[in-house]
VMD Tcl script that builds the backbone (N, CA, C; Angstrom):
set m [mol new atoms 270]
animate dup $m
set s [atomselect $m all]
$s set {name element resname resid chain x y z} {
  {N N MET 1 A 0.815 -1.147 0.000}
  {CA C MET 1 A 0.000 0.000 0.000}
  {C C MET 1 A 0.884 1.245 0.000}
  {N N LYS 2 A 0.614 2.080 -0.971}
  {CA C LYS 2 A 1.388 3.311 -1.116}
  {C C LYS 2 A 0.716 4.421 -0.330}
  {N N THR 3 A 1.544 5.176 0.342}
  {CA C THR 3 A 0.990 6.341 1.038}
  {C C THR 3 A 1.315 7.582 0.228}
  {N N GLN 4 A 0.359 8.375 0.089}
  {CA C GLN 4 A 0.556 9.619 -0.646}
  {C C GLN 4 A 0.883 10.730 0.341}
  {N N PRO 5 A 1.809 11.578 -0.072}
  {CA C PRO 5 A 2.124 12.664 0.842}
  {C C PRO 5 A 0.892 13.546 1.047}
  {N N SER 6 A 0.758 14.033 2.205}
  {CA C SER 6 A -0.392 14.894 2.479}
  {C C SER 6 A 0.013 16.347 2.260}
  {N N PHE 7 A -0.828 17.054 1.570}
  {CA C PHE 7 A -0.610 18.483 1.303}
  {C C PHE 7 A -1.731 19.254 1.966}
  {N N LEU 8 A -1.337 20.328 2.561}
  {CA C LEU 8 A -2.343 21.197 3.142}
  {C C LEU 8 A -2.744 22.241 2.109}
  {N N PRO 9 A -4.005 22.519 1.968}
  {CA C PRO 9 A -4.416 23.558 1.023}
  {C C PRO 9 A -3.911 24.918 1.498}
  {N N LEU 10 A -3.479 25.690 0.540}
  {CA C LEU 10 A -3.005 27.028 0.866}
  {C C LEU 10 A -4.196 27.943 1.101}
  {N N SER 11 A -4.123 28.672 2.138}
  {CA C SER 11 A -5.152 29.682 2.390}
  {C C SER 11 A -4.465 31.042 2.408}
  {N N SER 12 A -5.241 32.078 2.314}
  {CA C SER 12 A -4.659 33.412 2.291}
  {C C SER 12 A -3.929 33.725 3.589}
  {N N SER 13 A -4.307 33.076 4.665}
  {CA C SER 13 A -3.640 33.354 5.934}
  {C C SER 13 A -2.304 32.638 6.054}
  {N N SER 14 A -2.038 31.672 5.201}
  {CA C SER 14 A -0.770 30.955 5.310}
  {C C SER 14 A 0.332 31.577 4.460}
  {N N VAL 15 A -0.014 32.512 3.587}
  {CA C VAL 15 A 0.982 33.171 2.745}
  {C C VAL 15 A 1.350 34.495 3.414}
  {N N PRO 16 A 2.640 34.728 3.625}
  {CA C PRO 16 A 3.021 35.990 4.272}
  {C C PRO 16 A 2.628 37.185 3.411}
  {N N PHE 17 A 2.223 38.244 4.065}
  {CA C PHE 17 A 1.800 39.466 3.376}
  {C C PHE 17 A 3.016 40.179 2.818}
  {N N GLN 18 A 2.957 40.513 1.550}
  {CA C GLN 18 A 4.031 41.256 0.907}
  {C C GLN 18 A 3.429 42.521 0.317}
  {N N PRO 19 A 3.657 43.656 0.968}
  {CA C PRO 19 A 3.065 44.895 0.448}
  {C C PRO 19 A 3.667 45.257 -0.901}
  {N N THR 20 A 2.875 45.925 -1.691}
  {CA C THR 20 A 3.385 46.384 -2.983}
  {C C THR 20 A 4.388 47.486 -2.745}
  {N N ALA 21 A 5.325 47.604 -3.629}
  {CA C ALA 21 A 6.375 48.616 -3.477}
  {C C ALA 21 A 5.780 50.004 -3.658}
  {N N THR 22 A 6.099 50.890 -2.751}
  {CA C THR 22 A 5.669 52.279 -2.876}
  {C C THR 22 A 6.911 53.146 -3.024}
  {N N PRO 23 A 6.806 54.198 -3.819}
  {CA C PRO 23 A 7.994 55.040 -4.010}
  {C C PRO 23 A 8.408 55.700 -2.702}
  {N N SER 24 A 9.678 55.787 -2.503}
  {CA C SER 24 A 10.191 56.452 -1.314}
  {C C SER 24 A 10.006 57.954 -1.456}
  {N N ARG 25 A 10.165 58.663 -0.370}
  {CA C ARG 25 A 10.046 60.124 -0.441}
  {C C ARG 25 A 11.100 60.704 -1.362}
  {N N GLN 26 A 12.287 60.113 -1.321}
  {CA C GLN 26 A 13.363 60.591 -2.195}
  {C C GLN 26 A 12.989 60.363 -3.656}
  {N N GLY 27 A 12.396 59.210 -3.946}
  {CA C GLY 27 A 11.956 58.916 -5.312}
  {C C GLY 27 A 10.844 59.846 -5.760}
  {N N GLN 28 A 9.921 60.151 -4.840}
  {CA C GLN 28 A 8.839 61.076 -5.167}
  {C C GLN 28 A 9.397 62.470 -5.447}
  {N N LYS 29 A 10.368 62.896 -4.631}
  {CA C LYS 29 A 10.989 64.214 -4.819}
  {C C LYS 29 A 11.695 64.283 -6.170}
  {N N LEU 30 A 12.394 63.214 -6.512}
  {CA C LEU 30 A 13.080 63.165 -7.797}
  {C C LEU 30 A 12.087 63.259 -8.949}
  {N N ALA 31 A 10.987 62.531 -8.842}
  {CA C ALA 31 A 9.971 62.566 -9.894}
  {C C ALA 31 A 9.355 63.963 -10.006}
  {N N GLN 32 A 9.094 64.606 -8.870}
  {CA C GLN 32 A 8.545 65.962 -8.895}
  {C C GLN 32 A 9.529 66.940 -9.531}
  {N N ASP 33 A 10.810 66.811 -9.182}
  {CA C ASP 33 A 11.830 67.686 -9.762}
  {C C ASP 33 A 11.926 67.502 -11.268}
  {N N LEU 34 A 11.892 66.253 -11.717}
  {CA C LEU 34 A 11.968 65.987 -13.161}
  {C C LEU 34 A 10.757 66.562 -13.884}
  {N N LEU 35 A 9.579 66.395 -13.294}
  {CA C LEU 35 A 8.363 66.935 -13.900}
  {C C LEU 35 A 8.428 68.459 -13.958}
  {N N HIS 36 A 8.898 69.085 -12.878}
  {CA C HIS 36 A 9.024 70.542 -12.843}
  {C C HIS 36 A 9.974 71.032 -13.929}
  {N N ARG 37 A 11.112 70.360 -14.075}
  {CA C ARG 37 A 12.082 70.764 -15.108}
  {C C ARG 37 A 11.520 70.574 -16.510}
  {N N LEU 38 A 10.774 69.483 -16.704}
  {CA C LEU 38 A 10.169 69.238 -18.007}
  {C C LEU 38 A 9.158 70.334 -18.339}
  {N N LEU 39 A 8.332 70.690 -17.369}
  {CA C LEU 39 A 7.346 71.753 -17.606}
  {C C LEU 39 A 8.021 73.089 -17.879}
  {N N GLN 40 A 9.089 73.392 -17.147}
  {CA C GLN 40 A 9.818 74.634 -17.402}
  {C C GLN 40 A 10.387 74.641 -18.811}
  {N N TRP 41 A 10.893 73.511 -19.249}
  {CA C TRP 41 A 11.473 73.430 -20.588}
  {C C TRP 41 A 10.392 73.593 -21.652}
  {N N LEU 42 A 9.226 72.971 -21.444}
  {CA C LEU 42 A 8.148 73.055 -22.422}
  {C C LEU 42 A 7.504 74.439 -22.462}
  {N N VAL 43 A 7.269 75.022 -21.304}
  {CA C VAL 43 A 6.559 76.292 -21.221}
  {C C VAL 43 A 7.504 77.472 -21.339}
  {N N GLY 44 A 8.685 77.312 -20.838}
  {CA C GLY 44 A 9.625 78.419 -20.817}
  {C C GLY 44 A 9.533 79.145 -19.486}
  {N N ASP 45 A 10.539 79.898 -19.198}
  {CA C ASP 45 A 10.595 80.609 -17.935}
  {C C ASP 45 A 11.019 82.041 -18.225}
  {N N ASN 46 A 10.189 82.992 -17.829}
  {CA C ASN 46 A 10.488 84.400 -18.079}
  {C C ASN 46 A 11.165 85.081 -16.905}
  {N N GLU 47 A 11.425 84.349 -15.850}
  {CA C GLU 47 A 12.048 84.925 -14.670}
  {C C GLU 47 A 13.537 85.165 -14.923}
  {N N PRO 48 A 14.044 86.291 -14.433}
  {CA C PRO 48 A 15.481 86.542 -14.595}
  {C C PRO 48 A 16.301 85.544 -13.789}
  {N N ARG 49 A 17.482 85.276 -14.270}
  {CA C ARG 49 A 18.389 84.352 -13.581}
  {C C ARG 49 A 19.589 85.139 -13.083}
  {N N ILE 50 A 19.912 84.927 -11.825}
  {CA C ILE 50 A 21.032 85.642 -11.204}
  {C C ILE 50 A 21.935 84.621 -10.535}
  {N N ARG 51 A 23.207 84.641 -10.908}
  {CA C ARG 51 A 24.181 83.723 -10.315}
  {C C ARG 51 A 25.354 84.518 -9.777}
  {N N LEU 52 A 25.863 84.066 -8.662}
  {CA C LEU 52 A 27.071 84.642 -8.091}
  {C C LEU 52 A 28.236 83.813 -8.605}
  {N N GLU 53 A 29.179 84.448 -9.269}
  {CA C GLU 53 A 30.297 83.728 -9.875}
  {C C GLU 53 A 31.614 84.370 -9.492}
  {N N ARG 54 A 32.692 83.733 -9.933}
  {CA C ARG 54 A 34.047 84.194 -9.637}
  {C C ARG 54 A 34.849 84.124 -10.936}
  {N N ASP 55 A 35.552 85.196 -11.260}
  {CA C ASP 55 A 36.342 85.189 -12.489}
  {C C ASP 55 A 37.743 84.619 -12.228}
  {N N ASN 56 A 38.597 84.659 -13.248}
  {CA C ASN 56 A 39.945 84.067 -13.141}
  {C C ASN 56 A 40.807 84.721 -12.066}
  {N N SER 57 A 40.560 85.994 -11.798}
  {CA C SER 57 A 41.349 86.693 -10.776}
  {C C SER 57 A 40.684 86.619 -9.399}
  {N N GLU 58 A 39.707 85.697 -9.250}
  {CA C GLU 58 A 39.001 85.469 -7.991}
  {C C GLU 58 A 38.069 86.613 -7.595}
  {N N GLN 59 A 37.765 87.509 -8.522}
  {CA C GLN 59 A 36.814 88.598 -8.286}
  {C C GLN 59 A 35.400 88.007 -8.318}
  {N N ILE 60 A 34.611 88.301 -7.304}
  {CA C ILE 60 A 33.226 87.817 -7.258}
  {C C ILE 60 A 32.333 88.828 -7.971}
  {N N TYR 61 A 31.409 88.320 -8.778}
  {CA C TYR 61 A 30.475 89.186 -9.492}
  {C C TYR 61 A 29.142 88.481 -9.655}
  {N N TYR 62 A 28.119 89.240 -10.021}
  {CA C TYR 62 A 26.790 88.702 -10.299}
  {C C TYR 62 A 26.619 88.592 -11.806}
  {N N GLN 63 A 26.266 87.420 -12.266}
  {CA C GLN 63 A 25.933 87.200 -13.679}
  {C C GLN 63 A 24.417 87.187 -13.763}
  {N N VAL 64 A 23.834 88.121 -14.521}
  {CA C VAL 64 A 22.379 88.192 -14.635}
  {C C VAL 64 A 21.976 87.907 -16.080}
  {N N TYR 65 A 20.801 87.298 -16.222}
  {CA C TYR 65 A 20.296 86.957 -17.554}
  {C C TYR 65 A 18.794 87.191 -17.579}
  {N N ASP 66 A 18.343 87.887 -18.605}
  {CA C ASP 66 A 16.918 88.119 -18.822}
  {C C ASP 66 A 16.483 87.265 -20.017}
  {N N PRO 67 A 15.701 86.192 -19.795}
  {CA C PRO 67 A 15.304 85.325 -20.909}
  {C C PRO 67 A 14.358 85.983 -21.903}
  {N N VAL 68 A 13.678 87.042 -21.505}
  {CA C VAL 68 A 12.765 87.735 -22.423}
  {C C VAL 68 A 13.560 88.487 -23.479}
  {N N THR 69 A 14.562 89.258 -23.053}
  {CA C THR 69 A 15.366 90.051 -23.978}
  {C C THR 69 A 16.675 89.353 -24.369}
  {N N ARG 70 A 16.972 88.264 -23.689}
  {CA C ARG 70 A 18.224 87.507 -23.873}
  {C C ARG 70 A 19.455 88.355 -23.550}
  {N N GLU 71 A 19.267 89.289 -22.651}
  {CA C GLU 71 A 20.349 90.173 -22.234}
  {C C GLU 71 A 21.134 89.537 -21.089}
  {N N ARG 72 A 22.459 89.625 -21.169}
  {CA C ARG 72 A 23.360 89.165 -20.105}
  {C C ARG 72 A 24.182 90.348 -19.639}
  {N N GLN 73 A 24.338 90.426 -18.323}
  {CA C GLN 73 A 25.130 91.508 -17.739}
  {C C GLN 73 A 25.915 90.961 -16.564}
  {N N ARG 74 A 26.967 91.690 -16.207}
  {CA C ARG 74 A 27.748 91.401 -15.004}
  {C C ARG 74 A 27.720 92.623 -14.107}
  {N N TYR 75 A 27.511 92.371 -12.818}
  {CA C TYR 75 A 27.518 93.453 -11.838}
  {C C TYR 75 A 28.368 93.027 -10.651}
  {N N LEU 76 A 29.018 94.009 -10.037}
  {CA C LEU 76 A 29.889 93.720 -8.901}
  {C C LEU 76 A 29.176 93.802 -7.562}
  {N N THR 77 A 28.058 94.523 -7.511}
  {CA C THR 77 A 27.374 94.690 -6.233}
  {C C THR 77 A 25.898 94.308 -6.331}
  {N N GLU 78 A 25.336 93.947 -5.198}
  {CA C GLU 78 A 23.918 93.602 -5.144}
  {C C GLU 78 A 23.022 94.793 -5.472}
  {N N PRO 79 A 23.326 96.009 -5.008}
  {CA C PRO 79 A 22.482 97.157 -5.389}
  {C C PRO 79 A 22.421 97.372 -6.906}
  {N N GLU 80 A 23.510 97.108 -7.603}
  {CA C GLU 80 A 23.497 97.230 -9.072}
  {C C GLU 80 A 22.526 96.215 -9.681}
  {N N VAL 81 A 22.512 95.024 -9.124}
  {CA C VAL 81 A 21.595 93.987 -9.618}
  {C C VAL 81 A 20.153 94.400 -9.348}
  {N N ARG 82 A 19.890 94.945 -8.187}
  {CA C ARG 82 A 18.534 95.402 -7.854}
  {C C ARG 82 A 18.057 96.498 -8.807}
  {N N ILE 83 A 18.948 97.416 -9.144}
  {CA C ILE 83 A 18.602 98.477 -10.107}
  {C C ILE 83 A 18.269 97.860 -11.467}
  {N N TRP 84 A 19.071 96.898 -11.905}
  {CA C TRP 84 A 18.814 96.218 -13.177}
  {C C TRP 84 A 17.448 95.541 -13.152}
  {N N LEU 85 A 17.137 94.865 -12.040}
  {CA C LEU 85 A 15.846 94.183 -11.930}
  {C C LEU 85 A 14.682 95.182 -12.007}
  {N N GLU 86 A 14.815 96.314 -11.325}
  {CA C GLU 86 A 13.757 97.312 -11.350}
  {C C GLU 86 A 13.578 97.934 -12.734}
  {N N LYS 87 A 14.647 98.131 -13.457}
  {CA C LYS 87 A 14.566 98.733 -14.795}
  {C C LYS 87 A 13.939 97.793 -15.829}
  {N N ARG 88 A 13.940 96.511 -15.557}
  {CA C ARG 88 A 13.350 95.557 -16.500}
  {C C ARG 88 A 11.880 95.828 -16.738}
  {N N TYR 89 A 11.196 96.389 -15.765}
  {CA C TYR 89 A 9.732 96.552 -15.854}
  {C C TYR 89 A 9.319 97.949 -16.301}
  {N N TYR 90 A 10.272 98.796 -16.671}
  {CA C TYR 90 A 9.932 100.152 -17.109}
  {C C TYR 90 A 10.342 100.396 -18.526}
}
mol reanalyze $m
mol bondsrecalc $m
mol representation Tube
mol addrep $m
């Protein structure tokens, strides 16, 4: 007489719960940043860009760019940059 191995039927309670993968906060932030950059590229950005830079002689200056007029300027002081920003609207 042959004995057959006994198998227990699987029930939902016998299988360990494995949650579906959810994006991490870092992944969500990355996706939001990519979407924001894509929208900026598609729509365009009319806001002026101001960067603090350093030239070859280690002089610090402000590099400003107006995307509407495509004008680039260099200024040595913050008040000069503020004057440039105010003149853009007149």
